[in-house]
C-alpha positions as CSV (number, residue, x, y, z in Angstrom):
1,X,-3.4,-274.9,90.9
2,X,-3.3,-277.4,88.1
3,X,-6.4,-277.4,85.8
4,X,-7.0,-280.7,83.8
5,X,-9.8,-281.1,81.0
6,X,-12.4,-283.8,80.5
7,X,-14.0,-284.0,77.3
8,X,-18.0,-285.4,77.4
9,X,-21.0,-284.8,75.2
10,X,-23.5,-282.9,76.7
11,X,-25.9,-285.3,77.1
12,X,-23.5,-287.1,79.6
13,X,-23.0,-283.5,81.5
14,X,-26.6,-282.7,81.2
15,X,-26.7,-286.5,83.6
16,X,-23.6,-285.8,85.7
17,X,-25.3,-282.7,86.6
18,X,-29.1,-284.3,87.3
19,X,-27.0,-287.1,89.7
20,X,-24.4,-284.8,90.9
21,X,-21.6,-286.7,90.1
22,X,-20.1,-288.7,86.7
23,X,-19.1,-291.7,87.1
24,X,-17.6,-291.9,83.1
25,X,-18.1,-292.6,79.9
26,X,-18.1,-295.8,78.3
27,X,-14.2,-295.9,78.0
28,X,-13.5,-294.9,81.4
29,X,-16.0,-297.6,82.6
30,X,-14.1,-300.1,80.5
31,X,-10.3,-299.0,81.7
32,X,-11.6,-298.4,85.4
33,X,-10.9,-294.5,85.8
34,X,-12.3,-291.0,84.3
35,X,-9.7,-290.1,81.3
36,X,-8.6,-286.1,82.2
37,X,-6.1,-284.3,80.1
38,X,-3.5,-281.6,80.3
39,X,-4.1,-278.3,78.4
40,X,-1.1,-279.6,76.3
41,X,-3.0,-282.7,75.6
42,X,-6.4,-281.7,75.3
43,X,-6.6,-280.8,71.3
44,X,-4.7,-283.9,70.5
45,X,-7.1,-285.9,72.7
46,X,-10.1,-284.1,70.9
47,X,-8.8,-285.0,67.5
48,X,-8.2,-288.5,68.2
49,X,-10.7,-289.7,70.4
50,X,-14.1,-286.9,70.2
51,X,-13.0,-286.2,65.9
52,X,-16.3,-284.8,64.0
53,X,-18.4,-284.8,67.0
54,X,-20.4,-281.4,67.6
55,X,-22.5,-282.5,70.7
56,X,-19.4,-281.8,73.4
57,X,-18.3,-279.8,76.3
58,X,-14.9,-279.2,77.7
59,X,-14.9,-279.5,81.8
60,X,-12.5,-278.0,83.8
61,X,-11.6,-279.1,87.2
62,X,-9.0,-278.0,89.8
63,X,-6.5,-281.5,90.1
64,X,-5.3,-280.8,93.5
65,X,-8.8,-280.3,94.7
66,X,-9.3,-284.3,93.8
67,X,-7.0,-285.6,96.5
68,X,-5.2,-288.9,96.3
69,X,-8.0,-290.2,93.9
70,X,-5.7,-288.7,90.9
71,X,-3.4,-290.4,89.9
72,X,-0.5,-289.4,86.7
73,X,0.0,-292.5,84.7
74,X,1.8,-292.8,81.3
75,X,0.0,-293.3,78.1
76,X,0.2,-291.8,75.1
77,X,3.6,-291.0,73.5
78,X,4.7,-291.5,77.6
79,X,3.2,-288.3,78.7
80,X,1.6,-288.5,82.2
81,X,-2.0,-288.3,82.0
82,X,-4.5,-287.6,84.7
83,X,-6.9,-290.0,85.6
84,X,-9.5,-290.4,88.1
85,X,-9.9,-293.2,90.2
86,X,-13.5,-292.7,91.2
87,X,-16.6,-290.6,90.6
88,X,-16.4,-287.0,89.3
89,X,-18.2,-284.8,91.9
90,X,-20.4,-282.2,89.9
91,X,-19.0,-279.6,92.6
92,X,-15.6,-280.2,91.3
93,X,-15.8,-278.8,88.2
94,X,-15.0,-274.6,88.1
95,X,-16.2,-274.1,84.0
96,X,-18.1,-275.7,81.7
97,X,-17.5,-274.5,77.9
98,X,-19.4,-276.0,74.9
99,X,-16.5,-277.3,72.5
100,X,-18.2,-276.7,68.8
101,X,-16.5,-277.5,65.6
102,X,-14.9,-275.0,63.1
103,X,-15.7,-274.8,59.3
104,X,-12.6,-277.0,59.0
105,X,-13.8,-279.7,61.3
106,X,-11.3,-278.7,64.1
107,X,-12.7,-278.2,67.7
108,X,-12.7,-274.6,68.6
109,X,-11.3,-274.6,72.6
110,X,-12.0,-271.5,74.7
111,X,-9.1,-269.1,75.2
112,X,-8.3,-269.9,78.3
113,X,-7.3,-273.0,77.5
114,X,-3.5,-272.4,76.9
115,X,-1.6,-274.3,74.4
């Protein structure tokens, strides 16, 4: 099993739960796919795209369950990032964690997200 991660606002998650699926945040919709990160990438993603945001949640998703809709494509620094071409079904989300800020302003990740 390969766990991938999606950072989003709590409000986006509440809406996704109500809708049963998530079509993507503004950047996802503009790019044509939903951006995900691996455990090794997600901290940099948080710092780069979500700095100083305390209203976030971290979704853990088993990429194996997404089938052909998940593509691993080069992005930042040539690393392969998981991109979902289609909506994320709420039932595919294995775990949702709060992503608070520390006193120093960095996001505090749950222990289960290995570096």
